[in-house]
N, C-alpha and C positions, 0 to 999 in steps of 0.2 A: 753501169750496164743495164739495159732494159731487157725484160724477159716477159714472154707472153704466158709463162707457166706460174710465175709468182710475182706479185706486185707488193713490195714491202710497204710503200707509202700508203697504198689503199688499205692494207691490213691494219696499219697503225691508226689511220683515220676511222676505220670501221670499229675497232676496239674502243676508241675514244667516244665515238658516237653511241655505241652500245651502253657505255657507262653513263653518259649524259642522259640517254632516254630512260635508264633505270632510275636515276636520281630525279628526273623530271616526273616520272610516274609516282614516286614516293611523295614528292612535294604536292602534286595534284591531289593525292589521297588525303594528305594532311589538311589541305585547304577545304576539300569537300566534306570531310568529317569534323573538322575543327579540333582534331586531337592528334598529338604527336605520337601517342601510344593508344591505338585503337584495338589492337589484337595482341595476342601473346607473341606473334611473330615480330612485332615492332620492338618489344623489350620485355622479355619474359618475366624478369624480376619485378619491374615496375607494374606491369599488367597484373601480376598476381597480388601485389600489395593493394593496388587500387580497387581490384575486384572484391577483395575481402572487405575493404572499407566501405565500398558501395553497398554490399549486402548488409553491413552493420547499419548503415544509414536507413535502409528500408526497414530493418528491425526496429530501430529507434522511432521511426514514424509510427509503427504499430503500437509502440509503447506509449507515445503521446495520446493515441486514441484511447488506450486503456486508462491512462491517468485522467483524461477528460471525463470518461465515464465514471471513474471513481470519485472525482471531484464533484460531479453532479449528484452522485448518490449520497456522499457525505454532506453536501450542501443542503439537500432536502432534509436530512436528519437534523442538521444543525438548526435550520430554520424552524422545524417543528418543535425541537427541544426549547428554543427560545420562546416560541408561542406558548408552550406549556408552562414555562417559567412565568411569563406574564399573567397567565390565568391563575396560577398559584398565588401570585402576588395579590391579585384581586380577591382570591379566596381568603388570603390571610387578613386582608382588610375587613372582610365580612366576619371572620372568626373573632377578630379583636372587637368589633362592634357588638358581637353576641355576648361579650363579657359583662356588658351593662345589664342592670336589672330591669330598667324601664324601656325595653325594646321588644319588638315582636319577633321572637326567635323563630317562630314557625315560618314566617316569610323569609327571614334571613337564611334559614336552612334550605328553603326552596331554591334560593339563588345559589347556595353552595352546591346543591345537588345538580343544578343546571350546568355549573362550571365543570363539575366532575364529568358529566356526560360529554361536554364539549372537549375536554381533555382526551377522553377515550376516543372520540371521533378523529381528533388530530393525529393521535398515535396510530390508529388503524390506517389512516390515509397517507402516512409519511413513508411512502415507498417509491423507489425509482427503478423501473424495469423489473418490477416484482421483488426487489430486495428492500426489506425494511430493517433499518439498523436500530429501531426503537423497540424491537420485539426479540425476546430470547437473549441467550448469552452467546459466548464465543466471540469470534472475530472474523474479519474478512481480510484477504491478502490482495493488495493491489500491485500488479506488475509495475515496477518502477525503473528498472535498469537492466542492461545487458553488460556483464563484466567479462572482458577478455584478458586472460593472463598472458604472460610473456611466452609460455609454452604453446599458446594457441588454444587452450581449453576455454570453454565458454560456460558461464553460469548466469543465472538470473537473480535479481534482488527484488525484494518486495517491501511494501509499506503495510504494516499491520494496523488495522483499525478495529478497535474493540466495539462491540455492540453495547449500547446503553439502554437497558430495559426500562421503559417508562410505562409499562402496562399496569393496569389496576387489578389484575387477576390475583385472587387470594392464594397463598401458599398452602399446599396440602402435604402433610407428613406421610412418608411412605408406609405401606402396609404389605408389601409384596414379600417380605421376609427379612430376617436380620442379616446384617453384613458385619464384617470386621475390618474396618479401615482406620481405626484409631484405638488406642489402649489408654486406660485410665489408671493412675496410681493413687491409692488411698480412696478408692471408691467406697463410700459409706460415710463415716463420721470424720469431720475435719476439725480438730481442736483449735482453740484460739491461738493466733500467731503462726499457725502451720499452713502449709499449702498442699494442694493436689494438682497434678498435671494431667492434661489430656493430650496425648501424642498421636499425631496423624502421620502415618508412614508414607513412603513414596508410592504406595499403590495408586493406580489410576482412579481418579474420581470421575464418575459418569453422571450425566443428567438424571435427576430424580433421586440420587443418593441423599438420604435424610439423616440429619445429626441433631441430637437433643442433649443438652446438658441441664440437669435439674439441680437447683440449689434451694434447699429447705422448702421443697414443694412447688417452687416456681420454675416452670419449664421454659427454656430458651432454645428455639429451633432454627435450623437453616436447611433448606433444600437446595442442593447444588444445581447450577445452571450448566448448559452446554459450554465446555471449555474451561470449567473451574478446575483449580488444583487444590491441594491441601492448604496452601497459603490462603486461598480465597475462603475456604471453610473456616479456618481459625480467625481470620480477620472479621468475617461477618458475624460469627458467634460472639466474639469479643465486643463488637459494636452493639449487638442486641442485649448483651449483659451489662451495658454501661450503667443501668439503673439498679443493678443488684447490690445487696448490702456488702458483699465481699468485693475485694479488689481483683480485677481481671486484666491480665496482660497477655500478649501473644508474641511469639518469636517465629518469624517466617523462616522457611528453609531457603538457603542460598540457591539451591536448585531443587524444586519440588519433585523432579524426576528421580532424584537420588537421595535426597535428604528428608528429614522429618520436620514438620511444623508443630509447634507446641503451644497449647493454651494453658496458662497457669492461673489457678484460682487460689488466692491467698485470703485466709480468714483472719481479719482484724476486728471482728465484731464484738469481741469480749465474751462470746458464748460459742459453744460448739454448733456447727452446721453440718448438714448432710448433703452429699452430692451423689449424682447418678448419671450415667451416660447410656443413651440408646442410639442405635444405628440401624436404619432400615433402607431397603431399596424400594423403587416404584413410586416415589413421590412426585408431586407436581411443583415445579419451581414457581414462586410468586413473582409478580411484577415489581419493578422498583418503586411503584407508587401504590402498592397493595393496601397500604394503610388508609388510602382515601376511602376505602369501603367502610371503615369504621368511624368516619367523621359524621357527627350528627350534633348540631348546635342547638337543637330544640329544647334541651334541658341544661340545668346548671352543670351537672357532671359531664355531659357531652361537650359543652362549650369549653370547659377546662381541659378535657382530654384532647379536643381538637387543637387548642392552642399549643399543647405539648407536641403534637404530631406535625403541625403544619410547617414548622421550621425545618425539620428533618426532610420533609417532602420537597420543600423548596431547594434545599441543599443538593438533593438528588438530581433535580432538574437542572440546577445551575451547573453542577458538576458535569452532567451529560453535555450541556451546551458548550462548556469550556473544552471538553475532550474532543468533540466534533470540530470545534473551531480550530484547535491546535492541529488536528489531523488534516483538515482542509488546507490550512496554511502550509503544512509540510508538502502536501500533494502539489500545491501551486508552485512552491519553490522548486520542487523536483521537475515539474513540467517546464518551467523556465530554463532550468539547467539543461534538460534534454534538448530543448529547441536550440540553445546556444551550442551544445555539443554537435548537433546535426549541422549547423551552419559551419562550424570549425572543420568538421570532417569533410564536408562538401568542398570547402576551400582547399583542404589538403589534397583531395582527389583531383581537383582542378589543376593545382600546381604541378602534380605529377604527370597528368595526361594531356591537358589542354595545350594546344599549339599557340605559338606566338605568330599571329596571322600577318603582322607587319613584316616580320622576318621571313616568313614563308612566301609572302608576296614578292619581296625583293629577290629571294632565292629563285622563284619561278621565272622572273624576268631575266635573271642572269643565265639560267639554264636554257631558256628559249633562244637567247642570243648565241650561246655556245652551240646549241643544236644547229642553228642556221649556218654558223661558221663552219662546223664540221661537215655538214652536208655539202657545202661548197668545196671544202678541202677534199672530201671523198670524190667529188665529181672531177676535180682537177687531177687527182691521183689516178683515177680510172681512165683518164684521157691520155696519160703518158705513153702507154704501149702503142697507141695509134701512130706515134711518130715513126715506128718501125716500118709502117706501110710505105713511107716516102722512099725507102731504100730499094723498094721493088718496083718503082715506077721508072 
């Protein structure tokens, strides 16, 4: 039965056409954007995950910039330290030559002092963007990664690069007032085969804190640099006491923030020795190559002293070069990893959100055909009630 009030066939055709047009619109959006999930409306869960990953990719790109800057800074320091090492090798050759009796030590000393001046010039110029890793103590932190936990919390990771002081500035023992950051047992006379200890507590060591251990009238001093801990103090004091008649060892604290570092002076000389400790603030830390100031090969005694010192100076420069080389290598490895991580994350985001355009194209063709057929069906369905007019003719 036909009715002019309700056309069932037309309603079915219209509903079908409405669904086809809706699907056609979605496919056209997929093709135009290239994404099957372009907004949260498309798929809220996938859109949320891909958006977080995309922001992480942007953050990692910023981290690569930081690592590139850090690599350049460390690279400048490494190159300068290697140059200093080369100059010290030349200086060592001159110092060895000065050991001969029949040489002009005055001229050799002129060359030695010229090399010292050149070393100072290189150290002063070894900066990148205002940061010089060959001056002072402490360390710098290079942003190296962004770590996201399973609960969604985010933290950053850093690569720590210690400065390697290669300045020639002389160390100045503090005179601003006594401090108490270490205690000495048996201060005074130490009998044969006995030992005395200097214990440095977990108190914070600040730049300029000065420490002196005197053994039988010979003073051994160390002025703390920026970033030093009690472990650095005992290690450096022990190193400077290596030529003492007594035996010197040190025990580092497992954690300088909570534990004690201990310097042990053992008397095996066969006679009693005296020890004393002094601790002051307000000192000036010396450079790692401060002993260059005392090198003078113009005399027999100076040539002999220079030979004793030059090896230690070379080791300081070689150690600095090695430290910077290791740090630069670590930065390069991390940079390569971050770049690979960015590529992997971008591939993951693409897999989640990008459309299969071949499939979308085929789907578009199918929907266009369905649209045309349903328009034709709707036209036919709308023409059915017109047959009723024949009954009134």
